[in-house]
DOTI-92528 format. One record per residue: residue number from 0; residue in three letters; chain; x negated, y, z of N, C-alpha, C in turn. Coordinates in steps of 0.05 Angstrom, whole numbers, plus 5000, padded with zeros to 4 digits. Atoms other than C-alpha are relative to their C-alpha. Layout:
# residues N
+-----+------+-----+------+------+------+-------+-------+-------+------+------+------+
! seq ! type ! mol ! n_px ! n_py ! n_pz ! ca_px ! ca_py ! ca_pz ! c_px ! c_py ! c_pz !
+-----+------+-----+------+------+------+-------+-------+-------+------+------+------+
! NUM !  ala !   A !    X !    Y !    Z !     X !     Y !     Z !    X !    Y !    Z !
...
+-----+------+-----+------+------+------+-------+-------+-------+------+------+------+
***
This chain:
# residues 118
+-----+------+-----+------+------+------+-------+-------+-------+------+------+------+
! seq ! type ! mol ! n_px ! n_py ! n_pz ! ca_px ! ca_py ! ca_pz ! c_px ! c_py ! c_pz !
+-----+------+-----+------+------+------+-------+-------+-------+------+------+------+
!   0 !  met !   A ! 5023 ! 4983 ! 4995 !  6452 !  7045 !  5076 ! 5001 ! 5024 ! 4981 !
!   1 !  ser !   A ! 4999 ! 4976 ! 5016 !  6450 !  7116 !  5051 ! 4974 ! 5004 ! 4986 !
!   2 !  tyr !   A ! 5024 ! 4992 ! 5016 !  6401 !  7144 !  5001 ! 4982 ! 5017 ! 5017 !
!   3 !  lys !   A ! 5019 ! 4985 ! 4984 !  6340 !  7166 !  5039 ! 4982 ! 5017 ! 4983 !
!   4 !  glu !   A ! 5016 ! 4982 ! 5017 !  6305 !  7226 !  5010 ! 4970 ! 4997 ! 5004 !
!   5 !  asp !   A ! 5028 ! 5003 ! 4995 !  6238 !  7207 !  5040 ! 4989 ! 4972 ! 4993 !
!   6 !  asn !   A ! 5009 ! 5027 ! 5007 !  6235 !  7135 !  5015 ! 4993 ! 4999 ! 4971 !
!   7 !  leu !   A ! 5010 ! 4998 ! 5027 !  6192 !  7139 !  4953 ! 5008 ! 4977 ! 4982 !
!   8 !  ile !   A ! 4994 ! 5022 ! 5017 !  6203 !  7069 !  4927 ! 5030 ! 4998 ! 4995 !
!   9 !  gln !   A ! 4970 ! 5000 ! 5004 !  6279 !  7075 !  4937 ! 5007 ! 5020 ! 4979 !
!  10 !  ile !   A ! 4995 ! 4979 ! 5019 !  6279 !  7140 !  4898 ! 4991 ! 4992 ! 4972 !
!  11 !  lys !   A ! 5012 ! 5007 ! 5026 !  6233 !  7115 !  4843 ! 5015 ! 4977 ! 4986 !
!  12 !  thr !   A ! 4986 ! 5022 ! 5013 !  6271 !  7050 !  4831 ! 5028 ! 5007 ! 4992 !
!  13 !  phe !   A ! 4974 ! 4990 ! 5007 !  6338 !  7085 !  4831 ! 4999 ! 5016 ! 4974 !
!  14 !  asp !   A ! 5004 ! 4983 ! 5024 !  6314 !  7137 !  4781 ! 4992 ! 4983 ! 4976 !
!  15 !  phe !   A ! 5008 ! 5018 ! 5022 !  6281 !  7082 !  4739 ! 5024 ! 4985 ! 4989 !
!  16 !  ala !   A ! 4975 ! 5014 ! 5009 !  6347 !  7043 !  4737 ! 5017 ! 5018 ! 4983 !
!  17 !  leu !   A ! 4985 ! 4981 ! 5017 !  6382 !  7106 !  4711 ! 4987 ! 5003 ! 4973 !
!  18 !  ser !   A ! 5013 ! 4996 ! 5026 !  6329 !  7114 !  4657 ! 5002 ! 4974 ! 4983 !
!  19 !  ile !   A ! 4997 ! 5025 ! 5015 !  6335 !  7040 !  4638 ! 5029 ! 4998 ! 4989 !
!  20 !  ile !   A ! 4972 ! 4999 ! 5011 !  6411 !  7049 !  4630 ! 5001 ! 5017 ! 4975 !
!  21 !  lys !   A ! 5002 ! 4983 ! 5024 !  6397 !  7106 !  4582 ! 4985 ! 4987 ! 4978 !
!  22 !  phe !   A ! 5016 ! 5015 ! 5020 !  6345 !  7064 !  4547 ! 5018 ! 4979 ! 4986 !
!  23 !  tyr !   A ! 4981 ! 5021 ! 5010 !  6397 !  7008 !  4539 ! 5020 ! 5012 ! 4981 !
!  24 !  met !   A ! 4980 ! 4987 ! 5017 !  6448 !  7056 !  4511 ! 4988 ! 5009 ! 4973 !
!  25 !  glu !   A ! 5014 ! 4993 ! 5024 !  6397 !  7082 !  4461 ! 4995 ! 4976 ! 4982 !
!  26 !  cys !   A ! 5004 ! 5025 ! 5016 !  6380 !  7011 !  4440 ! 5025 ! 4991 ! 4986 !
!  27 !  lys !   A ! 4975 ! 5007 ! 5012 !  6453 !  6996 !  4429 ! 5007 ! 5018 ! 4976 !
!  28 !  ser !   A ! 4995 ! 4982 ! 5022 !  6459 !  7058 !  4386 ! 4983 ! 4994 ! 4975 !
!  29 !  gln !   A ! 5018 ! 5008 ! 5022 !  6402 !  7030 !  4344 ! 5005 ! 4970 ! 4993 !
!  30 !  asn !   A ! 4992 ! 5028 ! 5007 !  6438 !  6962 !  4338 ! 4981 ! 4979 ! 5011 !
!  31 !  glu !   A ! 5016 ! 5020 ! 4987 !  6392 !  6925 !  4385 ! 5015 ! 4991 ! 5025 !
!  32 !  tyr !   A ! 4982 ! 5009 ! 4978 !  6434 !  6882 !  4432 ! 4988 ! 4977 ! 5016 !
!  33 !  ile !   A ! 5010 ! 5025 ! 4987 !  6391 !  6821 !  4452 ! 4980 ! 5007 ! 5023 !
!  34 !  leu !   A ! 5021 ! 4994 ! 4979 !  6328 !  6845 !  4488 ! 5009 ! 5022 ! 5018 !
!  35 !  ser !   A ! 4991 ! 4977 ! 4983 !  6362 !  6908 !  4513 ! 5017 ! 4990 ! 5024 !
!  36 !  lys !   A ! 4984 ! 5011 ! 4977 !  6410 !  6865 !  4556 ! 4981 ! 4989 ! 5021 !
!  37 !  gln !   A ! 5019 ! 5011 ! 4981 !  6350 !  6831 !  4587 ! 4987 ! 5022 ! 5016 !
!  38 !  ile !   A ! 5014 ! 4978 ! 4985 !  6315 !  6896 !  4605 ! 5020 ! 5015 ! 5017 !
!  39 !  leu !   A ! 4980 ! 4987 ! 4983 !  6380 !  6925 !  4631 ! 5003 ! 4985 ! 5026 !
!  40 !  arg !   A ! 4997 ! 5017 ! 4976 !  6387 !  6866 !  4679 ! 4976 ! 5003 ! 5019 !
!  41 !  ser !   A ! 5024 ! 5000 ! 4983 !  6315 !  6865 !  4704 ! 4994 ! 5029 ! 5010 !
!  42 !  gly !   A ! 5007 ! 4973 ! 4992 !  6305 !  6941 !  4704 ! 5018 ! 5012 ! 5021 !
!  43 !  thr !   A ! 4982 ! 4989 ! 4980 !  6366 !  6955 !  4746 ! 4999 ! 4983 ! 5026 !
!  44 !  ser !   A ! 5000 ! 5017 ! 4976 !  6356 !  6896 !  4794 ! 4977 ! 5007 ! 5018 !
!  45 !  ile !   A ! 5023 ! 4992 ! 4983 !  6290 !  6925 !  4819 ! 5010 ! 5016 ! 5024 !
!  46 !  gly !   A ! 4989 ! 4983 ! 4979 !  6325 !  6979 !  4858 ! 5020 ! 4986 ! 5018 !
!  47 !  ala !   A ! 4981 ! 5015 ! 4984 !  6380 !  6932 !  4880 ! 4986 ! 4983 ! 5021 !
!  48 !  asn !   A ! 5016 ! 5016 ! 4981 !  6328 !  6887 !  4912 ! 4986 ! 5018 ! 5021 !
!  49 !  val !   A ! 5012 ! 4981 ! 4981 !  6294 !  6947 !  4944 ! 5021 ! 5008 ! 5021 !
!  50 !  glu !   A ! 4978 ! 4994 ! 4981 !  6362 !  6966 !  4975 ! 5004 ! 4977 ! 5019 !
!  51 !  glu !   A ! 4997 ! 5023 ! 4983 !  6369 !  6895 !  5001 ! 4977 ! 4999 ! 5020 !
!  52 !  ala !   A ! 5023 ! 5001 ! 4982 !  6299 !  6899 !  5031 ! 5003 ! 5020 ! 5022 !
!  53 !  ile !   A ! 4996 ! 4979 ! 4980 !  6317 !  6964 !  5067 ! 5018 ! 4990 ! 5022 !
!  54 !  ala !   A ! 4981 ! 5011 ! 4981 !  6373 !  6925 !  5101 ! 4992 ! 4973 ! 5010 !
!  55 !  ala !   A ! 5010 ! 5027 ! 4993 !  6330 !  6864 !  5115 ! 5004 ! 4994 ! 5029 !
!  56 !  gln !   A ! 4995 ! 5009 ! 4972 !  6343 !  6823 !  5178 ! 4974 ! 4995 ! 5015 !
!  57 !  ser !   A ! 5026 ! 5005 ! 4987 !  6269 !  6811 !  5191 ! 4978 ! 5010 ! 4982 !
!  58 !  lys !   A ! 5024 ! 4992 ! 5016 !  6199 !  6830 !  5167 ! 4996 ! 4980 ! 4977 !
!  59 !  arg !   A ! 5003 ! 5020 ! 5021 !  6196 !  6764 !  5128 ! 5021 ! 5004 ! 4978 !
!  60 !  asp !   A ! 4979 ! 4995 ! 5019 !  6263 !  6779 !  5096 ! 4994 ! 5025 ! 4983 !
!  61 !  phe !   A ! 5008 ! 4975 ! 5014 !  6238 !  6849 !  5078 ! 4979 ! 4994 ! 4979 !
!  62 !  ile !   A ! 5021 ! 5008 ! 5019 !  6176 !  6820 !  5045 ! 5011 ! 4983 ! 4978 !
!  63 !  ser !   A ! 4988 ! 5017 ! 5020 !  6217 !  6768 !  5009 ! 5016 ! 5016 ! 4979 !
!  64 !  lys !   A ! 4983 ! 4983 ! 5018 !  6266 !  6820 !  4980 ! 4982 ! 5018 ! 4983 !
!  65 !  leu !   A ! 5018 ! 4983 ! 5016 !  6209 !  6866 !  4959 ! 4984 ! 4983 ! 4980 !
!  66 !  ser !   A ! 5014 ! 5017 ! 5019 !  6173 !  6807 !  4927 ! 5018 ! 4994 ! 4976 !
!  67 !  ile !   A ! 4981 ! 5004 ! 5022 !  6236 !  6794 !  4885 ! 5000 ! 5025 ! 4983 !
!  68 !  ala !   A ! 5000 ! 4974 ! 5015 !  6237 !  6868 !  4866 ! 4975 ! 5002 ! 4983 !
!  69 !  asn !   A ! 5025 ! 5000 ! 5014 !  6164 !  6862 !  4846 ! 5000 ! 4982 ! 4975 !
!  70 !  lys !   A ! 4998 ! 5019 ! 5023 !  6178 !  6801 !  4802 ! 5018 ! 5012 ! 4978 !
!  71 !  glu !   A ! 4982 ! 4987 ! 5019 !  6236 !  6839 !  4769 ! 4986 ! 5023 ! 4985 !
!  72 !  ala !   A ! 5015 ! 4978 ! 5012 !  6190 !  6898 !  4757 ! 4980 ! 4989 ! 4979 !
!  73 !  arg !   A ! 5018 ! 5012 ! 5019 !  6139 !  6853 !  4724 ! 5014 ! 4989 ! 4975 !
!  74 !  glu !   A ! 4984 ! 5009 ! 5022 !  6193 !  6822 !  4681 ! 5007 ! 5024 ! 4982 !
!  75 !  thr !   A ! 4993 ! 4976 ! 5014 !  6215 !  6892 !  4661 ! 4977 ! 5010 ! 4983 !
!  76 !  lys !   A ! 5024 ! 4992 ! 5014 !  6144 !  6909 !  4642 ! 4996 ! 4982 ! 4975 !
!  77 !  tyr !   A ! 5003 ! 5019 ! 5022 !  6142 !  6847 !  4598 ! 5019 ! 5008 ! 4977 !
!  78 !  trp !   A ! 4981 ! 4992 ! 5021 !  6206 !  6868 !  4561 ! 4992 ! 5026 ! 4987 !
!  79 !  leu !   A ! 5009 ! 4975 ! 5011 !  6179 !  6938 !  4552 ! 4977 ! 4996 ! 4981 !
!  80 !  arg !   A ! 5022 ! 5006 ! 5018 !  6115 !  6911 !  4522 ! 5010 ! 4987 ! 4975 !
!  81 !  leu !   A ! 4988 ! 5012 ! 5024 !  6157 !  6868 !  4475 ! 5012 ! 5021 ! 4982 !
!  82 !  phe !   A ! 4988 ! 4978 ! 5016 !  6196 !  6929 !  4453 ! 4979 ! 5016 ! 4986 !
!  83 !  ser !   A ! 5022 ! 4984 ! 5011 !  6132 !  6968 !  4443 ! 4987 ! 4986 ! 4977 !
!  84 !  ser !   A ! 5015 ! 5015 ! 5021 !  6099 !  6914 !  4401 ! 5017 ! 4992 ! 4976 !
!  85 !  ser !   A ! 4982 ! 5011 ! 5021 !  6160 !  6892 !  4361 ! 5012 ! 5022 ! 4982 !
!  86 !  asn !   A ! 4988 ! 4978 ! 5015 !  6184 !  6961 !  4338 ! 5029 ! 4995 ! 4993 !
!  87 !  leu !   A ! 4971 ! 5006 ! 5005 !  6256 !  6937 !  4344 ! 5016 ! 5026 ! 5001 !
!  88 !  val !   A ! 4986 ! 4974 ! 4997 !  6277 !  7008 !  4364 ! 4980 ! 5022 ! 4997 !
!  89 !  gln !   A ! 5017 ! 4976 ! 5002 !  6251 !  7077 !  4352 ! 5002 ! 5017 ! 5026 !
!  90 !  ile !   A ! 5000 ! 4987 ! 4974 !  6241 !  7096 !  4425 ! 4972 ! 5000 ! 5011 !
!  91 !  asp !   A ! 5027 ! 4999 ! 4988 !  6177 !  7120 !  4458 ! 5000 ! 4985 ! 5026 !
!  92 !  ile !   A ! 5000 ! 5018 ! 4977 !  6162 !  7065 !  4509 ! 4980 ! 5009 ! 5021 !
!  93 !  glu !   A ! 5023 ! 4994 ! 4982 !  6100 !  7097 !  4540 ! 5008 ! 5010 ! 5028 !
!  94 !  ser !   A ! 4992 ! 4989 ! 4973 !  6135 !  7136 !  4596 ! 5012 ! 4978 ! 5017 !
!  95 !  tyr !   A ! 4988 ! 5022 ! 4985 !  6174 !  7074 !  4616 ! 4978 ! 4981 ! 5010 !
!  96 !  leu !   A ! 5022 ! 5017 ! 4992 !  6110 !  7033 !  4618 ! 4984 ! 5012 ! 5023 !
!  97 !  lys !   A ! 5015 ! 4986 ! 4978 !  6075 !  7085 !  4662 ! 5016 ! 4999 ! 5025 !
!  98 !  glu !   A ! 4983 ! 5000 ! 4976 !  6134 !  7088 !  4710 ! 5002 ! 4972 ! 5012 !
!  99 !  ile !   A ! 4998 ! 5027 ! 4989 !  6141 !  7012 !  4716 ! 4973 ! 4992 ! 5012 !
! 100 !  glu !   A ! 5026 ! 5006 ! 4988 !  6066 !  7006 !  4729 ! 4997 ! 5013 ! 5027 !
! 101 !  ser !   A ! 5001 ! 4986 ! 4975 !  6072 !  7058 !  4784 ! 5018 ! 4985 ! 5021 !
! 102 !  ile !   A ! 4982 ! 5015 ! 4982 !  6131 !  7019 !  4815 ! 4987 ! 4974 ! 5008 !
! 103 !  ile !   A ! 5013 ! 5026 ! 4994 !  6093 !  6953 !  4811 ! 4978 ! 5005 ! 5020 !
! 104 !  asn !   A ! 5022 ! 4994 ! 4982 !  6033 !  6985 !  4845 ! 5010 ! 5007 ! 5029 !
! 105 !  ile !   A ! 4989 ! 4993 ! 4974 !  6075 !  7014 !  4901 ! 5012 ! 4976 ! 5014 !
! 106 !  leu !   A ! 4988 ! 5024 ! 4988 !  6114 !  6950 !  4913 ! 4978 ! 4981 ! 5009 !
! 107 !  thr !   A ! 5021 ! 5018 ! 4993 !  6050 !  6909 !  4913 ! 4986 ! 5009 ! 5026 !
! 108 !  lys !   A ! 5013 ! 4989 ! 4976 !  6018 !  6956 !  4965 ! 5018 ! 4996 ! 5024 !
! 109 !  ile !   A ! 4982 ! 5004 ! 4977 !  6080 !  6954 !  5010 ! 5001 ! 4971 ! 5009 !
! 110 !  ile !   A ! 4999 ! 5029 ! 4993 !  6083 !  6878 !  5006 ! 4974 ! 4992 ! 5014 !
! 111 !  lys !   A ! 5026 ! 5008 ! 4988 !  6009 !  6871 !  5021 ! 4997 ! 5011 ! 5028 !
! 112 !  thr !   A ! 5002 ! 4988 ! 4973 !  6011 !  6920 !  5080 ! 5019 ! 4986 ! 5019 !
! 113 !  ser !   A ! 4980 ! 5013 ! 4982 !  6075 !  6888 !  5108 ! 4991 ! 4972 ! 5007 !
! 114 !  ser !   A ! 5009 ! 5027 ! 4994 !  6045 !  6818 !  5102 ! 4977 ! 5000 ! 5020 !
! 115 !  glu !   A ! 5022 ! 4997 ! 4981 !  5982 !  6840 !  5138 ! 5009 ! 5006 ! 5028 !
! 116 !  asn !   A ! 4990 ! 4991 ! 4974 !  6024 !  6868 !  5194 ! 5020 ! 4979 ! 5013 !
! 117 !  leu !   A ! 4982 ! 5020 ! 4989 !  6065 !  6804 !  5205 ! 4990 ! 4989 ! 5027 !
+-----+------+-----+------+------+------+-------+-------+-------+------+------+------+
***
């Protein structure tokens, strides 16, 4: 499936994954290797699951894949909150928290609307 310019959640999760990769690299440069690997995994898998949802075989499969993406987004939010509270790295977390909250809200709305239309 090609990158669709009009698919907001596809764009947002791809761009967020890129920002999480940069976040991970910055963490490594500050000698933080443990939590950063967790957030790299969860933060990049959101978009991967959105991509799988786009290629879903059925509406139920679509909802299932987006639900996994939503769980990964919530996990990412958890790791971001840990980073924010622990002061393990000197990185401003606020913009990441705002973006992941936006992604969670969009995913939740898509899942809810899709479930209602089953």
